[in-house]
C-alpha positions as CSV (number, residue, x, y, z in Angstrom):
1,M,66.4,76.0,105.9
2,T,64.5,79.3,105.8
3,K,66.2,80.5,109.0
4,A,69.7,79.6,107.7
5,L,68.9,81.5,104.4
6,S,67.7,84.5,106.5
7,L,70.9,84.6,108.5
8,A,73.0,84.2,105.3
9,V,71.2,87.2,103.7
10,L,71.8,89.3,106.9
11,F,75.5,88.6,106.9
12,A,75.7,89.3,103.2
13,I,74.1,92.7,103.7
14,W,76.4,93.3,106.6
15,E,79.5,92.4,104.4
16,V,78.4,94.7,101.6
17,A,77.6,97.6,104.0
18,A,81.0,97.2,105.7
19,L,82.9,97.2,102.4
20,V,81.0,100.2,101.1
21,A,81.4,102.2,104.3
22,Q,85.1,101.4,104.7
23,S,85.0,102.5,108.4
24,R,86.4,101.1,111.5
25,L,83.0,101.7,113.1
26,L,81.5,98.9,110.9
27,P,84.0,96.0,110.6
28,T,83.3,93.1,108.2
29,P,82.0,89.8,109.5
30,G,85.4,88.3,108.7
31,T,87.2,90.8,110.9
32,I,84.8,90.0,113.8
33,I,85.4,86.2,113.4
34,G,89.1,86.8,113.4
35,T,88.9,88.8,116.6
36,I,86.8,86.1,118.2
37,G,89.4,83.6,117.4
38,L,92.2,85.7,118.9
39,E,90.2,86.3,122.1
40,I,89.5,82.6,122.5
41,R,93.1,81.6,121.9
42,S,94.4,84.1,124.4
43,G,92.0,82.8,127.0
44,E,90.5,86.3,127.6
45,M,87.0,85.5,126.1
46,P,86.5,82.2,128.0
47,F,87.5,83.8,131.3
48,Q,85.2,86.8,130.8
49,F,82.3,84.6,129.7
50,A,82.9,82.3,132.7
51,C,82.6,85.2,135.1
52,T,79.3,86.4,133.4
53,L,77.8,83.0,133.2
54,G,78.5,82.3,136.8
55,R,76.6,85.4,137.8
56,V,73.8,84.6,135.5
57,G,73.5,81.0,136.8
58,V,73.5,82.0,140.5
59,A,71.1,85.0,140.1
60,F,68.7,83.0,137.8
61,T,68.6,80.1,140.2
62,V,67.9,82.2,143.3
63,A,65.3,84.3,141.5
64,F,63.6,81.3,140.0
65,V,63.4,79.3,143.3
66,L,62.3,82.2,145.4
67,G,59.8,83.4,142.7
68,T,58.3,80.0,142.4
69,I,57.7,79.6,146.1
70,I,56.3,83.1,146.6
71,G,54.3,83.1,143.4
72,T,52.7,79.7,144.3
73,A,51.9,80.9,147.8
74,M,50.3,84.1,146.4
75,G,48.3,82.1,143.8
76,R,46.9,79.6,146.4
77,V,46.5,81.8,149.5
78,P,44.5,85.1,149.0
79,V,45.9,86.7,152.2
80,V,49.5,86.1,151.1
81,D,48.5,87.5,147.7
82,R,47.1,90.7,149.1
83,F,50.1,91.2,151.4
84,F,52.8,90.8,148.8
85,D,51.0,92.3,145.8
86,P,52.2,95.9,146.5
87,W,55.8,94.7,146.9
88,V,55.6,92.9,143.5
89,V,54.0,96.0,141.8
90,I,56.8,98.2,143.2
91,L,59.6,95.9,142.0
92,L,57.9,95.5,138.6
93,N,57.9,99.2,138.0
94,L,61.2,100.1,139.6
95,P,63.9,100.7,136.9
96,A,66.6,98.1,136.9
97,L,69.3,100.8,136.9
98,V,67.9,102.2,140.2
99,V,68.0,98.8,141.8
100,I,71.6,98.2,140.7
101,I,72.8,101.6,141.9
102,F,71.2,101.2,145.4
103,A,72.5,97.7,145.7
104,Y,76.0,99.0,145.1
105,L,75.5,101.9,147.4
106,W,74.0,100.0,150.3
107,I,75.9,96.7,150.1
108,G,79.1,97.7,148.3
109,L,80.9,97.0,145.0
110,D,81.1,93.3,145.5
111,E,79.6,90.1,144.1
112,T,76.8,90.0,146.8
113,A,75.5,93.4,145.6
114,A,75.7,92.3,142.0
115,I,73.7,89.1,142.6
116,V,71.1,90.8,144.8
117,A,70.6,93.5,142.2
118,V,69.9,90.9,139.4
119,V,67.7,88.8,141.7
120,L,65.5,91.7,142.7
121,N,65.1,92.8,139.1
122,K,64.0,89.3,137.9
123,L,62.1,88.1,141.0
124,P,58.8,89.9,140.3
125,N,58.5,88.5,136.8
126,V,58.8,84.9,138.1
127,I,56.3,85.6,140.9
128,V,53.7,87.0,138.5
129,T,54.0,84.1,136.1
130,T,54.0,81.5,138.8
131,R,51.1,83.1,140.5
132,E,49.0,82.9,137.4
133,G,49.8,79.2,137.1
134,A,48.8,78.6,140.7
135,R,45.5,80.4,140.2
136,A,44.8,78.2,137.1
137,M,45.3,74.9,138.8
138,D,42.4,72.4,138.5
139,A,40.3,72.4,141.7
140,H,39.0,68.9,140.9
141,L,42.5,67.5,140.9
142,A,43.1,69.0,144.3
143,E,39.9,67.4,145.6
144,M,41.0,64.1,144.2
145,A,44.3,64.3,146.0
146,Q,42.5,65.1,149.2
147,V,40.1,62.1,148.8
148,F,43.0,59.8,148.2
149,R,45.0,61.3,151.0
150,F,48.1,62.3,149.0
151,S,51.1,63.1,151.1
152,A,52.7,66.5,150.7
153,L,55.5,65.0,148.6
154,K,52.9,63.3,146.2
155,R,50.9,66.5,145.9
156,L,54.1,68.4,145.0
157,R,55.3,65.8,142.5
158,H,52.0,64.6,140.8
159,L,49.7,67.6,141.3
160,L,51.5,70.9,141.7
161,L,54.6,70.7,139.6
162,P,52.9,69.2,136.5
163,Q,50.4,71.9,136.4
164,L,52.9,74.7,137.1
165,A,55.5,73.3,134.6
166,P,54.2,75.3,131.5
167,Y,54.3,78.5,133.5
168,L,57.7,77.7,134.9
169,A,58.9,77.1,131.4
170,I,57.7,80.6,130.4
171,A,59.3,82.1,133.5
172,A,62.6,80.3,132.6
173,R,62.5,81.6,129.0
174,S,61.8,85.2,129.9
175,G,64.1,84.9,132.9
176,L,67.2,84.0,130.9
177,S,66.5,86.6,128.3
178,T,66.3,89.3,131.1
179,V,68.9,88.1,133.6
180,W,71.9,88.1,131.2
181,K,71.0,91.7,130.1
182,I,70.8,92.9,133.6
183,V,74.1,91.1,134.5
184,L,75.9,93.0,131.7
185,V,74.7,96.3,133.2
186,V,75.7,95.2,136.7
187,E,79.2,94.3,135.4
188,L,79.4,97.6,133.4
189,L,78.7,99.7,136.5
190,G,80.7,97.9,139.2
191,R,82.6,94.7,138.4
192,P,86.2,94.3,137.3
193,N,85.5,91.4,135.0
194,G,82.8,89.8,132.8
195,V,81.4,90.6,129.4
196,G,79.7,93.8,130.6
197,F,83.1,95.1,131.9
198,V,84.7,94.2,128.5
199,L,82.0,96.0,126.6
200,G,82.3,99.1,128.8
201,T,86.1,99.2,128.4
202,S,85.8,98.7,124.6
203,F,83.3,101.5,124.4
204,S,85.7,103.9,126.1
205,L,88.3,102.9,123.6
206,F,85.9,103.1,120.6
207,D,86.8,99.4,119.9
208,V,83.7,98.5,117.8
209,T,85.3,95.2,116.6
210,K,85.7,93.9,120.1
211,I,82.2,95.0,121.1
212,L,80.7,93.2,118.2
213,A,82.8,90.1,118.8
214,Y,81.7,89.7,122.4
215,A,78.1,90.7,121.6
216,L,77.8,88.1,118.8
217,M,79.4,85.4,120.9
218,F,77.0,86.1,123.7
219,V,74.0,86.0,121.4
220,A,75.2,82.7,120.0
221,L,75.6,81.3,123.5
222,M,72.1,82.4,124.6
223,L,70.7,80.9,121.4
224,G,72.4,77.6,122.3
225,V,70.9,77.7,125.8
226,E,67.5,78.4,124.3
227,I,67.6,75.7,121.7
228,L,69.3,73.0,123.8
229,G,67.9,73.8,127.2
230,V,64.8,76.0,127.4
231,Q,62.8,74.7,124.4
232,P,63.2,70.9,125.3
233,F,62.1,71.8,128.8
234,E,59.1,73.7,127.5
235,R,58.0,70.8,125.2
236,R,58.4,68.3,128.1
237,A,56.5,70.6,130.5
238,A,53.5,70.8,128.1
239,R,53.5,67.2,127.0
240,W,50.6,66.3,129.3
241,R,48.3,68.8,127.7
242,P,45.9,67.6,124.9
243,R,47.1,68.6,121.5
244,R,44.9,70.8,119.3
245,V,43.5,69.1,116.3
């Protein structure tokens, strides 16, 4: 109820400010909603969102899987950690824009370069989070698994994944919030479709209404993914932990 009231107040302030300003640079919420309806009916918005979400899905999955494998190995094997740590530090501190530019220069203005650029920008964050989870694993449970001669599959299912799950949930949450932003920059710089491409084109035409329409729809979509996907996974991942009294 409080969140709904907060949003209502925000939109009311926006409406009043737009009516007072009387400028095409600050359209009213009603104008934005009308533009969203037109874009959906024309099929343009669904198409552009499908392009962006496809890139987000592929890049996130690749970065998440690779980051989990590398991060777990670094957290459990000191030699691997020492070897890959400089690489992780470099990727963490390398600006996303630089990675995107070099990906396009070295690979070309295609989908492969776009996905590689997003993966490289997200990969170090997943590695660092997963590495901390691997380091925090309970040594007593590992000894128990050795005593009872757990197979590799049982270790993975009953020992490794349950303990890593809370950290994987954190990586997923931060990953989605980062990946879609980077995908928009990738599309803005070198793709002929997607939400980032639309935002860039609209900016060149000073079409603030269209920019706000696509931005609000993307925020609404990401909130839906967060509420319906990430939060339930996070609660399920932490259900084995004892609750605080």
